C-alpha positions as a LaTeX table, in Angstrom:
\begin{tabular}{lrrr}
\hline
Residue & $x$ (\AA) & $y$ (\AA) & $z$ (\AA) \\
\hline
Unk1 & $-15.97$ & $-110.91$ & $-49.02$ \\
Unk2 & $-17.29$ & $-110.90$ & $-52.56$ \\
Unk3 & $-20.87$ & $-109.84$ & $-53.19$ \\
Unk4 & $-22.24$ & $-110.52$ & $-56.69$ \\
Unk5 & $-25.25$ & $-108.30$ & $-57.28$ \\
Unk6 & $-25.85$ & $-109.55$ & $-60.82$ \\
Unk7 & $-23.87$ & $-111.19$ & $-63.59$ \\
Unk8 & $-20.59$ & $-109.36$ & $-64.29$ \\
Unk9 & $-21.07$ & $-107.00$ & $-61.32$ \\
Unk10 & $-19.03$ & $-107.78$ & $-58.21$ \\
Unk11 & $-18.40$ & $-105.83$ & $-55.01$ \\
Unk12 & $-15.78$ & $-106.32$ & $-52.30$ \\
Unk13 & $-16.85$ & $-105.72$ & $-48.71$ \\
Unk14 & $-14.92$ & $-106.02$ & $-45.43$ \\
Unk15 & $-11.69$ & $-106.25$ & $-47.42$ \\
Unk16 & $-9.50$ & $-104.53$ & $-44.86$ \\
Unk17 & $-6.91$ & $-106.52$ & $-42.87$ \\
Unk18 & $-8.44$ & $-107.84$ & $-39.63$ \\
Unk19 & $-6.25$ & $-110.91$ & $-38.98$ \\
Unk20 & $-4.69$ & $-110.58$ & $-35.52$ \\
Unk21 & $-7.11$ & $-107.91$ & $-34.31$ \\
Unk22 & $-9.57$ & $-108.51$ & $-31.41$ \\
Unk23 & $-12.55$ & $-107.98$ & $-33.71$ \\
Unk24 & $-11.40$ & $-110.39$ & $-36.47$ \\
Unk25 & $-13.75$ & $-113.17$ & $-35.30$ \\
Unk26 & $-16.77$ & $-110.86$ & $-35.23$ \\
Unk27 & $-16.18$ & $-109.40$ & $-38.70$ \\
Unk28 & $-15.69$ & $-112.96$ & $-40.00$ \\
Unk29 & $-18.92$ & $-114.03$ & $-38.27$ \\
Unk30 & $-20.84$ & $-111.27$ & $-40.08$ \\
Unk31 & $-19.27$ & $-112.32$ & $-43.40$ \\
Unk32 & $-20.14$ & $-115.98$ & $-42.77$ \\
Unk33 & $-23.70$ & $-114.92$ & $-41.94$ \\
Unk34 & $-24.01$ & $-113.20$ & $-45.33$ \\
Unk35 & $-22.57$ & $-116.22$ & $-47.15$ \\
Unk36 & $-24.87$ & $-118.61$ & $-45.29$ \\
Unk37 & $-27.98$ & $-116.55$ & $-46.02$ \\
Unk38 & $-27.07$ & $-115.72$ & $-49.65$ \\
Unk39 & $-24.95$ & $-118.65$ & $-50.91$ \\
Unk40 & $-25.64$ & $-117.83$ & $-54.56$ \\
Unk41 & $-24.46$ & $-114.26$ & $-54.17$ \\
Unk42 & $-21.74$ & $-114.11$ & $-51.53$ \\
Unk43 & $-18.29$ & $-115.69$ & $-51.14$ \\
Unk44 & $-16.04$ & $-115.14$ & $-48.12$ \\
Unk45 & $-12.32$ & $-115.14$ & $-48.79$ \\
Unk46 & $-9.15$ & $-113.76$ & $-47.28$ \\
Unk47 & $-6.45$ & $-114.66$ & $-44.76$ \\
Unk48 & $-8.71$ & $-117.11$ & $-42.94$ \\
Unk49 & $-8.88$ & $-120.81$ & $-42.15$ \\
Unk50 & $-11.67$ & $-123.38$ & $-41.80$ \\
Unk51 & $-11.08$ & $-123.45$ & $-38.03$ \\
Unk52 & $-11.46$ & $-119.67$ & $-37.79$ \\
Unk53 & $-14.72$ & $-119.85$ & $-39.74$ \\
Unk54 & $-16.00$ & $-122.59$ & $-37.40$ \\
Unk55 & $-15.04$ & $-120.49$ & $-34.37$ \\
Unk56 & $-16.75$ & $-117.37$ & $-35.76$ \\
Unk57 & $-19.91$ & $-119.32$ & $-36.66$ \\
Unk58 & $-20.00$ & $-121.00$ & $-33.24$ \\
Unk59 & $-19.97$ & $-117.55$ & $-31.61$ \\
Unk60 & $-22.61$ & $-116.15$ & $-34.00$ \\
Unk61 & $-24.94$ & $-119.06$ & $-33.31$ \\
Unk62 & $-25.03$ & $-118.16$ & $-29.60$ \\
Unk63 & $-27.00$ & $-115.01$ & $-30.43$ \\
Unk64 & $-28.91$ & $-115.90$ & $-33.63$ \\
Unk65 & $-32.31$ & $-117.57$ & $-33.76$ \\
Unk66 & $-31.56$ & $-119.11$ & $-37.17$ \\
Unk67 & $-28.12$ & $-120.73$ & $-37.04$ \\
Unk68 & $-25.39$ & $-119.92$ & $-39.54$ \\
Unk69 & $-24.23$ & $-122.91$ & $-41.56$ \\
Unk70 & $-20.72$ & $-123.36$ & $-42.91$ \\
Unk71 & $-21.00$ & $-123.50$ & $-46.69$ \\
Unk72 & $-19.24$ & $-125.99$ & $-48.97$ \\
Unk73 & $-15.68$ & $-125.06$ & $-47.97$ \\
Unk74 & $-15.03$ & $-128.61$ & $-46.81$ \\
Unk75 & $-16.18$ & $-130.10$ & $-50.13$ \\
Unk76 & $-14.17$ & $-128.90$ & $-53.13$ \\
Unk77 & $-16.58$ & $-130.23$ & $-55.76$ \\
Unk78 & $-19.60$ & $-128.55$ & $-54.16$ \\
Unk79 & $-17.62$ & $-125.33$ & $-53.73$ \\
Unk80 & $-16.67$ & $-125.34$ & $-57.41$ \\
Unk81 & $-20.29$ & $-125.95$ & $-58.42$ \\
Unk82 & $-21.41$ & $-122.93$ & $-56.39$ \\
Unk83 & $-18.60$ & $-120.73$ & $-57.72$ \\
Unk84 & $-19.61$ & $-121.55$ & $-61.30$ \\
Unk85 & $-23.06$ & $-120.10$ & $-60.63$ \\
Unk86 & $-21.46$ & $-116.79$ & $-59.65$ \\
Unk87 & $-18.35$ & $-116.57$ & $-61.86$ \\
Unk88 & $-18.50$ & $-114.75$ & $-65.17$ \\
Unk89 & $-16.57$ & $-117.39$ & $-67.09$ \\
Unk90 & $-14.45$ & $-120.53$ & $-66.66$ \\
Unk91 & $-11.23$ & $-118.56$ & $-66.14$ \\
Unk92 & $-12.78$ & $-116.62$ & $-63.25$ \\
Unk93 & $-14.30$ & $-119.82$ & $-61.88$ \\
Unk94 & $-10.88$ & $-121.48$ & $-61.65$ \\
Unk95 & $-9.25$ & $-118.31$ & $-60.27$ \\
Unk96 & $-11.90$ & $-117.95$ & $-57.56$ \\
Unk97 & $-11.76$ & $-121.66$ & $-56.79$ \\
Unk98 & $-8.00$ & $-121.63$ & $-56.27$ \\
Unk99 & $-8.27$ & $-118.53$ & $-54.07$ \\
Unk100 & $-11.18$ & $-119.87$ & $-52.01$ \\
Unk101 & $-10.05$ & $-123.46$ & $-51.64$ \\
Unk102 & $-9.29$ & $-124.29$ & $-48.01$ \\
Unk103 & $-8.51$ & $-127.96$ & $-48.51$ \\
Unk104 & $-5.02$ & $-129.35$ & $-48.96$ \\
Unk105 & $-3.06$ & $-128.38$ & $-52.06$ \\
Unk106 & $-2.32$ & $-131.89$ & $-53.30$ \\
Unk107 & $-2.68$ & $-134.27$ & $-56.23$ \\
Unk108 & $-6.37$ & $-134.83$ & $-55.47$ \\
Unk109 & $-7.02$ & $-131.10$ & $-55.90$ \\
Unk110 & $-5.00$ & $-131.13$ & $-59.12$ \\
Unk111 & $-6.99$ & $-134.06$ & $-60.48$ \\
Unk112 & $-10.23$ & $-132.19$ & $-59.80$ \\
Unk113 & $-8.91$ & $-129.10$ & $-61.60$ \\
Unk114 & $-7.69$ & $-131.12$ & $-64.60$ \\
Unk115 & $-10.99$ & $-132.96$ & $-64.79$ \\
Unk116 & $-13.17$ & $-129.86$ & $-64.61$ \\
Unk117 & $-11.19$ & $-127.31$ & $-66.64$ \\
Unk118 & $-9.60$ & $-127.25$ & $-70.07$ \\
Unk119 & $-5.85$ & $-127.14$ & $-70.50$ \\
Unk120 & $-6.11$ & $-123.63$ & $-71.96$ \\
Unk121 & $-7.95$ & $-122.33$ & $-68.88$ \\
Unk122 & $-5.49$ & $-124.00$ & $-66.51$ \\
Unk123 & $-2.54$ & $-122.57$ & $-68.43$ \\
Unk124 & $-4.05$ & $-119.07$ & $-68.42$ \\
Unk125 & $-4.81$ & $-119.19$ & $-64.70$ \\
Unk126 & $-1.35$ & $-120.33$ & $-63.63$ \\
Unk127 & 0.32 & $-117.98$ & $-66.10$ \\
Unk128 & $-1.29$ & $-115.01$ & $-64.37$ \\
Unk129 & $-0.43$ & $-116.43$ & $-60.96$ \\
Unk130 & 3.25 & $-116.87$ & $-61.88$ \\
Unk131 & 3.39 & $-113.42$ & $-63.49$ \\
Unk132 & 2.44 & $-111.71$ & $-60.24$ \\
Unk133 & 5.99 & $-111.78$ & $-58.95$ \\
Unk134 & 9.58 & $-112.26$ & $-60.03$ \\
Unk135 & 11.14 & $-115.70$ & $-60.30$ \\
Unk136 & 13.39 & $-115.18$ & $-57.26$ \\
Unk137 & 10.58 & $-114.28$ & $-54.86$ \\
Unk138 & 8.95 & $-116.27$ & $-52.07$ \\
Unk139 & 5.53 & $-115.88$ & $-53.73$ \\
Unk140 & 6.82 & $-117.50$ & $-56.93$ \\
Unk141 & 8.39 & $-120.35$ & $-54.94$ \\
Unk142 & 5.11 & $-121.00$ & $-53.10$ \\
Unk143 & 3.06 & $-120.83$ & $-56.30$ \\
Unk144 & 5.38 & $-123.26$ & $-58.07$ \\
Unk145 & 5.45 & $-125.56$ & $-55.04$ \\
Unk146 & 1.64 & $-125.68$ & $-55.09$ \\
Unk147 & 1.76 & $-126.31$ & $-58.85$ \\
Unk148 & 3.97 & $-129.37$ & $-58.40$ \\
Unk149 & 2.04 & $-130.54$ & $-55.33$ \\
Unk150 & $-1.07$ & $-130.65$ & $-57.50$ \\
Unk151 & 0.66 & $-133.09$ & $-59.83$ \\
Unk152 & 1.51 & $-130.77$ & $-62.70$ \\
Unk153 & 4.63 & $-131.68$ & $-64.64$ \\
Unk154 & 8.05 & $-130.14$ & $-65.13$ \\
Unk155 & 7.18 & $-129.89$ & $-68.82$ \\
Unk156 & 4.03 & $-127.87$ & $-68.05$ \\
Unk157 & 6.01 & $-125.53$ & $-65.79$ \\
Unk158 & 8.53 & $-124.95$ & $-68.59$ \\
Unk159 & 5.74 & $-124.26$ & $-71.06$ \\
Unk160 & 4.14 & $-121.61$ & $-68.86$ \\
Unk161 & 7.26 & $-120.00$ & $-67.44$ \\
Unk162 & 9.62 & $-120.13$ & $-70.43$ \\
Unk163 & 8.33 & $-121.41$ & $-73.77$ \\
Unk164 & 4.86 & $-119.95$ & $-74.18$ \\
Unk165 & 4.91 & $-116.59$ & $-75.96$ \\
Unk166 & 2.03 & $-115.43$ & $-73.77$ \\
Unk167 & 3.63 & $-116.84$ & $-70.64$ \\
Unk168 & 6.18 & $-115.47$ & $-68.19$ \\
Unk169 & 9.08 & $-115.81$ & $-70.66$ \\
Unk170 & 11.67 & $-116.26$ & $-67.95$ \\
Unk171 & 15.28 & $-116.91$ & $-68.88$ \\
Unk172 & 15.49 & $-120.65$ & $-69.64$ \\
Unk173 & 18.86 & $-121.22$ & $-67.98$ \\
Unk174 & 17.92 & $-119.39$ & $-64.80$ \\
Unk175 & 14.57 & $-121.16$ & $-64.65$ \\
Unk176 & 16.14 & $-124.61$ & $-65.11$ \\
Unk177 & 18.71 & $-123.92$ & $-62.38$ \\
Unk178 & 15.99 & $-122.62$ & $-60.06$ \\
Unk179 & 13.80 & $-125.68$ & $-60.64$ \\
Unk180 & 16.63 & $-128.01$ & $-59.68$ \\
Unk181 & 17.89 & $-125.88$ & $-56.79$ \\
Unk182 & 14.45 & $-125.39$ & $-55.24$ \\
Unk183 & 12.60 & $-128.56$ & $-56.15$ \\
Unk184 & 14.95 & $-131.12$ & $-57.67$ \\
Unk185 & 17.26 & $-131.75$ & $-54.76$ \\
Unk186 & 17.27 & $-135.07$ & $-53.01$ \\
Unk187 & 15.08 & $-135.94$ & $-50.09$ \\
Unk188 & 15.44 & $-139.26$ & $-48.33$ \\
Unk189 & 12.01 & $-140.50$ & $-47.19$ \\
Unk190 & 11.45 & $-143.31$ & $-44.73$ \\
Unk191 & 11.53 & $-145.96$ & $-47.46$ \\
Unk192 & 15.17 & $-145.05$ & $-48.16$ \\
Unk193 & 14.71 & $-144.32$ & $-51.86$ \\
Unk194 & 16.15 & $-141.05$ & $-53.16$ \\
Unk195 & 13.49 & $-138.76$ & $-54.60$ \\
Unk196 & 13.01 & $-135.11$ & $-55.49$ \\
Unk197 & 10.17 & $-132.86$ & $-54.42$ \\
Unk198 & 8.53 & $-133.17$ & $-57.87$ \\
Unk199 & 6.20 & $-136.14$ & $-58.37$ \\
Unk200 & 8.73 & $-138.44$ & $-56.64$ \\
Unk201 & 11.09 & $-138.05$ & $-59.59$ \\
Unk202 & 14.77 & $-138.63$ & $-59.02$ \\
Unk203 & 16.97 & $-135.53$ & $-59.42$ \\
Unk204 & 18.42 & $-137.11$ & $-62.58$ \\
Unk205 & 14.91 & $-137.48$ & $-64.02$ \\
Unk206 & 14.17 & $-133.83$ & $-63.20$ \\
Unk207 & 17.29 & $-132.73$ & $-65.08$ \\
Unk208 & 16.45 & $-134.99$ & $-68.05$ \\
Unk209 & 12.96 & $-133.53$ & $-68.28$ \\
Unk210 & 14.37 & $-130.00$ & $-68.21$ \\
Unk211 & 16.88 & $-130.87$ & $-70.92$ \\
Unk212 & 14.31 & $-132.61$ & $-73.12$ \\
Unk213 & 11.81 & $-129.76$ & $-72.77$ \\
Unk214 & 14.09 & $-126.73$ & $-72.99$ \\
Unk215 & 16.66 & $-128.31$ & $-75.33$ \\
Unk216 & 19.25 & $-125.93$ & $-76.72$ \\
Unk217 & 17.99 & $-123.07$ & $-74.56$ \\
Unk218 & 19.91 & $-124.41$ & $-71.58$ \\
Unk219 & 23.32 & $-125.80$ & $-70.68$ \\
Unk220 & 22.68 & $-128.34$ & $-67.96$ \\
Unk221 & 26.20 & $-129.62$ & $-67.48$ \\
Unk222 & 26.61 & $-127.57$ & $-64.29$ \\
Unk223 & 23.30 & $-128.87$ & $-62.99$ \\
Unk224 & 24.24 & $-132.44$ & $-63.92$ \\
Unk225 & 27.45 & $-132.06$ & $-61.95$ \\
Unk226 & 25.42 & $-130.81$ & $-59.00$ \\
Unk227 & 23.11 & $-133.80$ & $-59.35$ \\
Unk228 & 26.04 & $-136.21$ & $-59.12$ \\
Unk229 & 27.60 & $-134.35$ & $-56.18$ \\
Unk230 & 24.24 & $-134.33$ & $-54.40$ \\
Unk231 & 23.80 & $-138.05$ & $-55.01$ \\
Unk232 & 27.34 & $-138.77$ & $-53.76$ \\
Unk233 & 26.76 & $-136.65$ & $-50.67$ \\
Unk234 & 23.45 & $-138.34$ & $-49.88$ \\
Unk235 & 25.02 & $-141.76$ & $-50.36$ \\
Unk236 & 27.96 & $-140.87$ & $-48.10$ \\
Unk237 & 25.62 & $-139.54$ & $-45.40$ \\
Unk238 & 23.51 & $-142.70$ & $-45.57$ \\
Unk239 & 26.60 & $-144.91$ & $-45.34$ \\
Unk240 & 27.87 & $-142.91$ & $-42.37$ \\
Unk241 & 24.48 & $-143.18$ & $-40.68$ \\
Unk242 & 24.43 & $-146.93$ & $-41.27$ \\
Unk243 & 27.98 & $-147.26$ & $-39.88$ \\
Unk244 & 27.13 & $-145.33$ & $-36.70$ \\
Unk245 & 23.96 & $-147.36$ & $-36.24$ \\
Unk246 & 25.89 & $-150.64$ & $-36.68$ \\
Unk247 & 28.58 & $-149.57$ & $-34.18$ \\
Unk248 & 25.93 & $-148.59$ & $-31.67$ \\
Unk249 & 24.20 & $-151.96$ & $-32.02$ \\
Unk250 & 27.53 & $-153.77$ & $-31.52$ \\
Unk251 & 28.34 & $-151.78$ & $-28.40$ \\
Unk252 & 24.91 & $-152.53$ & $-26.96$ \\
\hline
\end{tabular}
């Protein structure tokens, strides 16, 4: 829980790990009580969910004369407005907002962020997030997955993680291979069209964007070969599935 006593002065309370303990709900209820009573000064954050907050508040309201109200966690725009009253600057506002957001990490969230914050602030925020761990870690994978889920581009990822002098400065070849391996592979959704996990781009489009953005820093021939093999495999699997389905229908 963050308590802001005055501008530029922030305290952390109840910041020990309580998830999974029998008293987690009661500590969370106390924190929610503080946030409800002092919404301009207090923000509750941590390994918690909206449902856990509802459960804690429901319990607290059985013993309180003045009920605790859930603050704007279910409304991203209202939450951001409240955070801006507490945050020291726009960078901190975006950082707090991303940490405190309990809604889905999707394109709608990304559109809100791009509408409310400058490109420089967004770049700085995600740069620090990506710098927190190595490129081959689960945390980096999750952070990058959220980045793409919010509708940010392959080009923007390359800028932050490779090209920007103040960015992560990861090895371009390794980064390009990781992008394709983790996020560029084919998925076959119900509509039958082959797509990647990045903005519904085809794997070939992902590779082209990497090549156009990183240029001579990478040799994508190996990745291109993988793209073709992946496409051939997916096509063969689909054909086999169609054949089995047709044979089953004939036998019936």
